[in-house]
Structure formats: structure tokens, C-alpha cells
Chimera marker file (.cmm) of the C-alpha trace (Angstrom):
<marker_set name="trace">
<marker id="1" x="118.853" y="114.999" z="104.615" r="1" g="1" b="0" radius="0.5"/>
<marker id="2" x="118.173" y="111.704" z="102.891" r="1" g="1" b="0" radius="0.5"/>
<marker id="3" x="114.738" y="110.577" z="101.737" r="1" g="1" b="0" radius="0.5"/>
<marker id="4" x="113.610" y="107.001" z="101.261" r="1" g="1" b="0" radius="0.5"/>
<marker id="5" x="110.630" y="106.827" z="98.905" r="1" g="1" b="0" radius="0.5"/>
<marker id="6" x="108.584" y="103.627" z="98.726" r="1" g="1" b="0" radius="0.5"/>
<marker id="7" x="106.284" y="103.757" z="95.689" r="1" g="1" b="0" radius="0.5"/>
<marker id="8" x="103.651" y="101.178" z="94.775" r="1" g="1" b="0" radius="0.5"/>
<marker id="9" x="103.067" y="101.057" z="90.988" r="1" g="1" b="0" radius="0.5"/>
<marker id="10" x="99.513" y="101.302" z="89.682" r="1" g="1" b="0" radius="0.5"/>
<marker id="11" x="99.457" y="98.427" z="87.211" r="1" g="1" b="0" radius="0.5"/>
<marker id="12" x="96.471" y="96.470" z="85.847" r="1" g="1" b="0" radius="0.5"/>
<marker id="13" x="95.109" y="94.198" z="88.569" r="1" g="1" b="0" radius="0.5"/>
<marker id="14" x="97.100" y="95.783" z="91.369" r="1" g="1" b="0" radius="0.5"/>
<marker id="15" x="95.409" y="96.288" z="94.733" r="1" g="1" b="0" radius="0.5"/>
<marker id="16" x="96.296" y="98.340" z="97.794" r="1" g="1" b="0" radius="0.5"/>
<marker id="17" x="94.659" y="98.419" z="101.245" r="1" g="1" b="0" radius="0.5"/>
<marker id="18" x="95.314" y="101.987" z="102.412" r="1" g="1" b="0" radius="0.5"/>
<marker id="19" x="93.511" y="101.475" z="105.722" r="1" g="1" b="0" radius="0.5"/>
<marker id="20" x="95.825" y="98.590" z="106.638" r="1" g="1" b="0" radius="0.5"/>
<marker id="21" x="98.872" y="100.466" z="105.393" r="1" g="1" b="0" radius="0.5"/>
<marker id="22" x="98.134" y="103.526" z="107.533" r="1" g="1" b="0" radius="0.5"/>
<marker id="23" x="96.865" y="101.751" z="110.635" r="1" g="1" b="0" radius="0.5"/>
<marker id="24" x="99.176" y="98.712" z="110.787" r="1" g="1" b="0" radius="0.5"/>
<marker id="25" x="102.138" y="98.768" z="108.402" r="1" g="1" b="0" radius="0.5"/>
<marker id="26" x="103.398" y="102.333" z="108.867" r="1" g="1" b="0" radius="0.5"/>
<marker id="27" x="103.076" y="102.185" z="112.683" r="1" g="1" b="0" radius="0.5"/>
<marker id="28" x="105.057" y="98.920" z="112.616" r="1" g="1" b="0" radius="0.5"/>
<marker id="29" x="107.811" y="100.550" z="110.525" r="1" g="1" b="0" radius="0.5"/>
<marker id="30" x="107.928" y="103.553" z="112.869" r="1" g="1" b="0" radius="0.5"/>
<marker id="31" x="108.126" y="101.281" z="115.920" r="1" g="1" b="0" radius="0.5"/>
<marker id="32" x="110.886" y="99.101" z="114.441" r="1" g="1" b="0" radius="0.5"/>
<marker id="33" x="113.007" y="101.824" z="112.864" r="1" g="1" b="0" radius="0.5"/>
<marker id="34" x="112.501" y="104.298" z="115.694" r="1" g="1" b="0" radius="0.5"/>
<marker id="35" x="113.857" y="107.803" z="116.056" r="1" g="1" b="0" radius="0.5"/>
<marker id="36" x="116.152" y="107.512" z="113.019" r="1" g="1" b="0" radius="0.5"/>
<marker id="37" x="113.065" y="108.586" z="111.025" r="1" g="1" b="0" radius="0.5"/>
<marker id="38" x="112.978" y="112.376" z="111.324" r="1" g="1" b="0" radius="0.5"/>
<marker id="39" x="109.696" y="112.774" z="109.444" r="1" g="1" b="0" radius="0.5"/>
<marker id="40" x="107.433" y="110.805" z="107.124" r="1" g="1" b="0" radius="0.5"/>
<marker id="41" x="104.412" y="111.116" z="104.873" r="1" g="1" b="0" radius="0.5"/>
<marker id="42" x="101.999" y="108.716" z="103.190" r="1" g="1" b="0" radius="0.5"/>
<marker id="43" x="100.250" y="109.608" z="99.940" r="1" g="1" b="0" radius="0.5"/>
<marker id="44" x="97.467" y="107.942" z="97.957" r="1" g="1" b="0" radius="0.5"/>
<marker id="45" x="97.533" y="108.348" z="94.181" r="1" g="1" b="0" radius="0.5"/>
<marker id="46" x="94.459" y="110.056" z="92.756" r="1" g="1" b="0" radius="0.5"/>
<marker id="47" x="95.210" y="110.730" z="89.103" r="1" g="1" b="0" radius="0.5"/>
<marker id="48" x="97.748" y="111.184" z="86.355" r="1" g="1" b="0" radius="0.5"/>
<marker id="49" x="98.983" y="114.216" z="84.433" r="1" g="1" b="0" radius="0.5"/>
<marker id="50" x="95.747" y="114.710" z="82.517" r="1" g="1" b="0" radius="0.5"/>
<marker id="51" x="91.988" y="114.426" z="83.061" r="1" g="1" b="0" radius="0.5"/>
<marker id="52" x="90.909" y="110.818" z="83.504" r="1" g="1" b="0" radius="0.5"/>
<marker id="53" x="94.447" y="109.420" z="83.486" r="1" g="1" b="0" radius="0.5"/>
<marker id="54" x="95.332" y="106.990" z="86.277" r="1" g="1" b="0" radius="0.5"/>
<marker id="55" x="97.921" y="107.756" z="88.930" r="1" g="1" b="0" radius="0.5"/>
<marker id="56" x="101.331" y="106.216" z="88.251" r="1" g="1" b="0" radius="0.5"/>
<marker id="57" x="101.412" y="104.954" z="91.843" r="1" g="1" b="0" radius="0.5"/>
<marker id="58" x="98.663" y="103.591" z="94.072" r="1" g="1" b="0" radius="0.5"/>
<marker id="59" x="100.474" y="104.905" z="97.130" r="1" g="1" b="0" radius="0.5"/>
<marker id="60" x="103.789" y="106.338" z="98.229" r="1" g="1" b="0" radius="0.5"/>
<marker id="61" x="105.534" y="106.683" z="101.571" r="1" g="1" b="0" radius="0.5"/>
<marker id="62" x="108.455" y="109.000" z="102.191" r="1" g="1" b="0" radius="0.5"/>
<marker id="63" x="110.813" y="108.797" z="105.159" r="1" g="1" b="0" radius="0.5"/>
<marker id="64" x="113.415" y="111.424" z="106.046" r="1" g="1" b="0" radius="0.5"/>
<marker id="65" x="116.715" y="110.424" z="107.660" r="1" g="1" b="0" radius="0.5"/>
<marker id="66" x="119.848" y="112.369" z="108.507" r="1" g="1" b="0" radius="0.5"/>
<marker id="67" x="122.165" y="110.093" z="106.513" r="1" g="1" b="0" radius="0.5"/>
<marker id="68" x="122.453" y="106.954" z="104.430" r="1" g="1" b="0" radius="0.5"/>
<marker id="69" x="124.264" y="105.386" z="107.383" r="1" g="1" b="0" radius="0.5"/>
<marker id="70" x="121.236" y="106.095" z="109.597" r="1" g="1" b="0" radius="0.5"/>
<marker id="71" x="119.017" y="104.300" z="107.071" r="1" g="1" b="0" radius="0.5"/>
<marker id="72" x="121.292" y="101.294" z="106.938" r="1" g="1" b="0" radius="0.5"/>
<marker id="73" x="121.657" y="101.045" z="110.717" r="1" g="1" b="0" radius="0.5"/>
<marker id="74" x="117.945" y="101.460" z="111.491" r="1" g="1" b="0" radius="0.5"/>
<marker id="75" x="116.167" y="99.789" z="108.563" r="1" g="1" b="0" radius="0.5"/>
<marker id="76" x="118.679" y="97.028" z="107.852" r="1" g="1" b="0" radius="0.5"/>
<marker id="77" x="117.975" y="94.747" z="110.828" r="1" g="1" b="0" radius="0.5"/>
<marker id="78" x="114.201" y="95.025" z="110.305" r="1" g="1" b="0" radius="0.5"/>
<marker id="79" x="113.980" y="94.623" z="106.530" r="1" g="1" b="0" radius="0.5"/>
<marker id="80" x="112.747" y="90.981" z="106.665" r="1" g="1" b="0" radius="0.5"/>
<marker id="81" x="109.848" y="91.844" z="109.013" r="1" g="1" b="0" radius="0.5"/>
<marker id="82" x="108.903" y="94.931" z="107.005" r="1" g="1" b="0" radius="0.5"/>
<marker id="83" x="109.006" y="93.062" z="103.691" r="1" g="1" b="0" radius="0.5"/>
<marker id="84" x="107.021" y="90.121" z="105.123" r="1" g="1" b="0" radius="0.5"/>
<marker id="85" x="104.097" y="92.458" z="105.845" r="1" g="1" b="0" radius="0.5"/>
<marker id="86" x="103.780" y="93.741" z="102.251" r="1" g="1" b="0" radius="0.5"/>
<marker id="87" x="101.494" y="90.860" z="101.206" r="1" g="1" b="0" radius="0.5"/>
<marker id="88" x="98.987" y="91.985" z="103.854" r="1" g="1" b="0" radius="0.5"/>
<marker id="89" x="98.141" y="95.199" z="101.995" r="1" g="1" b="0" radius="0.5"/>
<marker id="90" x="99.156" y="94.900" z="98.322" r="1" g="1" b="0" radius="0.5"/>
<marker id="91" x="99.783" y="92.446" z="95.509" r="1" g="1" b="0" radius="0.5"/>
<marker id="92" x="102.393" y="94.682" z="93.860" r="1" g="1" b="0" radius="0.5"/>
<marker id="93" x="106.079" y="95.114" z="94.601" r="1" g="1" b="0" radius="0.5"/>
<marker id="94" x="107.193" y="98.587" z="95.638" r="1" g="1" b="0" radius="0.5"/>
<marker id="95" x="109.848" y="100.611" z="93.925" r="1" g="1" b="0" radius="0.5"/>
<marker id="96" x="112.295" y="102.062" z="96.449" r="1" g="1" b="0" radius="0.5"/>
<marker id="97" x="114.454" y="105.101" z="95.853" r="1" g="1" b="0" radius="0.5"/>
<marker id="98" x="116.954" y="106.797" z="98.150" r="1" g="1" b="0" radius="0.5"/>
<marker id="99" x="117.477" y="110.482" z="97.382" r="1" g="1" b="0" radius="0.5"/>
<marker id="100" x="119.404" y="113.394" z="98.775" r="1" g="1" b="0" radius="0.5"/>
<marker id="101" x="117.047" y="116.266" z="99.523" r="1" g="1" b="0" radius="0.5"/>
<marker id="102" x="118.369" y="119.436" z="97.892" r="1" g="1" b="0" radius="0.5"/>
<marker id="103" x="115.434" y="121.795" z="98.632" r="1" g="1" b="0" radius="0.5"/>
<marker id="104" x="112.503" y="121.507" z="101.004" r="1" g="1" b="0" radius="0.5"/>
<marker id="105" x="109.772" y="123.892" z="102.032" r="1" g="1" b="0" radius="0.5"/>
<link id1="1" id2="2" r="1" g="1" b="0" radius="0.2"/>
<link id1="2" id2="3" r="1" g="1" b="0" radius="0.2"/>
<link id1="3" id2="4" r="1" g="1" b="0" radius="0.2"/>
<link id1="4" id2="5" r="1" g="1" b="0" radius="0.2"/>
<link id1="5" id2="6" r="1" g="1" b="0" radius="0.2"/>
<link id1="6" id2="7" r="1" g="1" b="0" radius="0.2"/>
<link id1="7" id2="8" r="1" g="1" b="0" radius="0.2"/>
<link id1="8" id2="9" r="1" g="1" b="0" radius="0.2"/>
<link id1="9" id2="10" r="1" g="1" b="0" radius="0.2"/>
<link id1="10" id2="11" r="1" g="1" b="0" radius="0.2"/>
<link id1="11" id2="12" r="1" g="1" b="0" radius="0.2"/>
<link id1="12" id2="13" r="1" g="1" b="0" radius="0.2"/>
<link id1="13" id2="14" r="1" g="1" b="0" radius="0.2"/>
<link id1="14" id2="15" r="1" g="1" b="0" radius="0.2"/>
<link id1="15" id2="16" r="1" g="1" b="0" radius="0.2"/>
<link id1="16" id2="17" r="1" g="1" b="0" radius="0.2"/>
<link id1="17" id2="18" r="1" g="1" b="0" radius="0.2"/>
<link id1="18" id2="19" r="1" g="1" b="0" radius="0.2"/>
<link id1="19" id2="20" r="1" g="1" b="0" radius="0.2"/>
<link id1="20" id2="21" r="1" g="1" b="0" radius="0.2"/>
<link id1="21" id2="22" r="1" g="1" b="0" radius="0.2"/>
<link id1="22" id2="23" r="1" g="1" b="0" radius="0.2"/>
<link id1="23" id2="24" r="1" g="1" b="0" radius="0.2"/>
<link id1="24" id2="25" r="1" g="1" b="0" radius="0.2"/>
<link id1="25" id2="26" r="1" g="1" b="0" radius="0.2"/>
<link id1="26" id2="27" r="1" g="1" b="0" radius="0.2"/>
<link id1="27" id2="28" r="1" g="1" b="0" radius="0.2"/>
<link id1="28" id2="29" r="1" g="1" b="0" radius="0.2"/>
<link id1="29" id2="30" r="1" g="1" b="0" radius="0.2"/>
<link id1="30" id2="31" r="1" g="1" b="0" radius="0.2"/>
<link id1="31" id2="32" r="1" g="1" b="0" radius="0.2"/>
<link id1="32" id2="33" r="1" g="1" b="0" radius="0.2"/>
<link id1="33" id2="34" r="1" g="1" b="0" radius="0.2"/>
<link id1="34" id2="35" r="1" g="1" b="0" radius="0.2"/>
<link id1="35" id2="36" r="1" g="1" b="0" radius="0.2"/>
<link id1="36" id2="37" r="1" g="1" b="0" radius="0.2"/>
<link id1="37" id2="38" r="1" g="1" b="0" radius="0.2"/>
<link id1="38" id2="39" r="1" g="1" b="0" radius="0.2"/>
<link id1="39" id2="40" r="1" g="1" b="0" radius="0.2"/>
<link id1="40" id2="41" r="1" g="1" b="0" radius="0.2"/>
<link id1="41" id2="42" r="1" g="1" b="0" radius="0.2"/>
<link id1="42" id2="43" r="1" g="1" b="0" radius="0.2"/>
<link id1="43" id2="44" r="1" g="1" b="0" radius="0.2"/>
<link id1="44" id2="45" r="1" g="1" b="0" radius="0.2"/>
<link id1="45" id2="46" r="1" g="1" b="0" radius="0.2"/>
<link id1="46" id2="47" r="1" g="1" b="0" radius="0.2"/>
<link id1="47" id2="48" r="1" g="1" b="0" radius="0.2"/>
<link id1="48" id2="49" r="1" g="1" b="0" radius="0.2"/>
<link id1="49" id2="50" r="1" g="1" b="0" radius="0.2"/>
<link id1="50" id2="51" r="1" g="1" b="0" radius="0.2"/>
<link id1="51" id2="52" r="1" g="1" b="0" radius="0.2"/>
<link id1="52" id2="53" r="1" g="1" b="0" radius="0.2"/>
<link id1="53" id2="54" r="1" g="1" b="0" radius="0.2"/>
<link id1="54" id2="55" r="1" g="1" b="0" radius="0.2"/>
<link id1="55" id2="56" r="1" g="1" b="0" radius="0.2"/>
<link id1="56" id2="57" r="1" g="1" b="0" radius="0.2"/>
<link id1="57" id2="58" r="1" g="1" b="0" radius="0.2"/>
<link id1="58" id2="59" r="1" g="1" b="0" radius="0.2"/>
<link id1="59" id2="60" r="1" g="1" b="0" radius="0.2"/>
<link id1="60" id2="61" r="1" g="1" b="0" radius="0.2"/>
<link id1="61" id2="62" r="1" g="1" b="0" radius="0.2"/>
<link id1="62" id2="63" r="1" g="1" b="0" radius="0.2"/>
<link id1="63" id2="64" r="1" g="1" b="0" radius="0.2"/>
<link id1="64" id2="65" r="1" g="1" b="0" radius="0.2"/>
<link id1="65" id2="66" r="1" g="1" b="0" radius="0.2"/>
<link id1="66" id2="67" r="1" g="1" b="0" radius="0.2"/>
<link id1="67" id2="68" r="1" g="1" b="0" radius="0.2"/>
<link id1="68" id2="69" r="1" g="1" b="0" radius="0.2"/>
<link id1="69" id2="70" r="1" g="1" b="0" radius="0.2"/>
<link id1="70" id2="71" r="1" g="1" b="0" radius="0.2"/>
<link id1="71" id2="72" r="1" g="1" b="0" radius="0.2"/>
<link id1="72" id2="73" r="1" g="1" b="0" radius="0.2"/>
<link id1="73" id2="74" r="1" g="1" b="0" radius="0.2"/>
<link id1="74" id2="75" r="1" g="1" b="0" radius="0.2"/>
<link id1="75" id2="76" r="1" g="1" b="0" radius="0.2"/>
<link id1="76" id2="77" r="1" g="1" b="0" radius="0.2"/>
<link id1="77" id2="78" r="1" g="1" b="0" radius="0.2"/>
<link id1="78" id2="79" r="1" g="1" b="0" radius="0.2"/>
<link id1="79" id2="80" r="1" g="1" b="0" radius="0.2"/>
<link id1="80" id2="81" r="1" g="1" b="0" radius="0.2"/>
<link id1="81" id2="82" r="1" g="1" b="0" radius="0.2"/>
<link id1="82" id2="83" r="1" g="1" b="0" radius="0.2"/>
<link id1="83" id2="84" r="1" g="1" b="0" radius="0.2"/>
<link id1="84" id2="85" r="1" g="1" b="0" radius="0.2"/>
<link id1="85" id2="86" r="1" g="1" b="0" radius="0.2"/>
<link id1="86" id2="87" r="1" g="1" b="0" radius="0.2"/>
<link id1="87" id2="88" r="1" g="1" b="0" radius="0.2"/>
<link id1="88" id2="89" r="1" g="1" b="0" radius="0.2"/>
<link id1="89" id2="90" r="1" g="1" b="0" radius="0.2"/>
<link id1="90" id2="91" r="1" g="1" b="0" radius="0.2"/>
<link id1="91" id2="92" r="1" g="1" b="0" radius="0.2"/>
<link id1="92" id2="93" r="1" g="1" b="0" radius="0.2"/>
<link id1="93" id2="94" r="1" g="1" b="0" radius="0.2"/>
<link id1="94" id2="95" r="1" g="1" b="0" radius="0.2"/>
<link id1="95" id2="96" r="1" g="1" b="0" radius="0.2"/>
<link id1="96" id2="97" r="1" g="1" b="0" radius="0.2"/>
<link id1="97" id2="98" r="1" g="1" b="0" radius="0.2"/>
<link id1="98" id2="99" r="1" g="1" b="0" radius="0.2"/>
<link id1="99" id2="100" r="1" g="1" b="0" radius="0.2"/>
<link id1="100" id2="101" r="1" g="1" b="0" radius="0.2"/>
<link id1="101" id2="102" r="1" g="1" b="0" radius="0.2"/>
<link id1="102" id2="103" r="1" g="1" b="0" radius="0.2"/>
<link id1="103" id2="104" r="1" g="1" b="0" radius="0.2"/>
<link id1="104" id2="105" r="1" g="1" b="0" radius="0.2"/>
</marker_set>
């Protein structure tokens, strides 16, 4: 399985509208990309590695696909629409990573 992680850095002055992200953006992505997404999760950063330290990321979304080819075929045509919506919920640019899942519980 292949995981696409979209992570929104928690930098000074950064903002993130989690309500919009969960109620509008993620449903749009699921509708556009369709059944190629096998599972997904959305996380909100709460804290860092020690007491009182900020989270490294404001939010993260993780999408599971069967293959890199499935990502390219399903996400590729919709990338402009998905990217155009980012300004509606954050003023930061996400970091995107594609990983091969080696273990999962």
C-alpha cells in the first residue's frame, strides 16, 4: 500500500480552518479522486514532543492507495481544483510525502 501524507506546517502566523477542511475540502477530494482512495484520516496537531511545545504541523491528512500508479491516475487530473481550494482554509503551503507502508495495525 502507498500512503500520501499532506502535512500543514505550524509556523508563526499560520492559520488553519479545520471545520472547513473536514466539511468541505476533504469531501471534495474524496468525490474527485473516488474509489482509488482505500482509506483516509485527518489529524489536528495538539502539541510537540515536550510539555508546552507546539505541534510541528497544524493538521495532517493521510490517504491510502494501492499503488503509485493509482495515485497518479486518480489525483493527477484533479490537482488544479484541489490546490485551488487550499487558500480557503489555510495560509500555509502543505508538505506532501508519498510513502510505502511497511507495517500497519
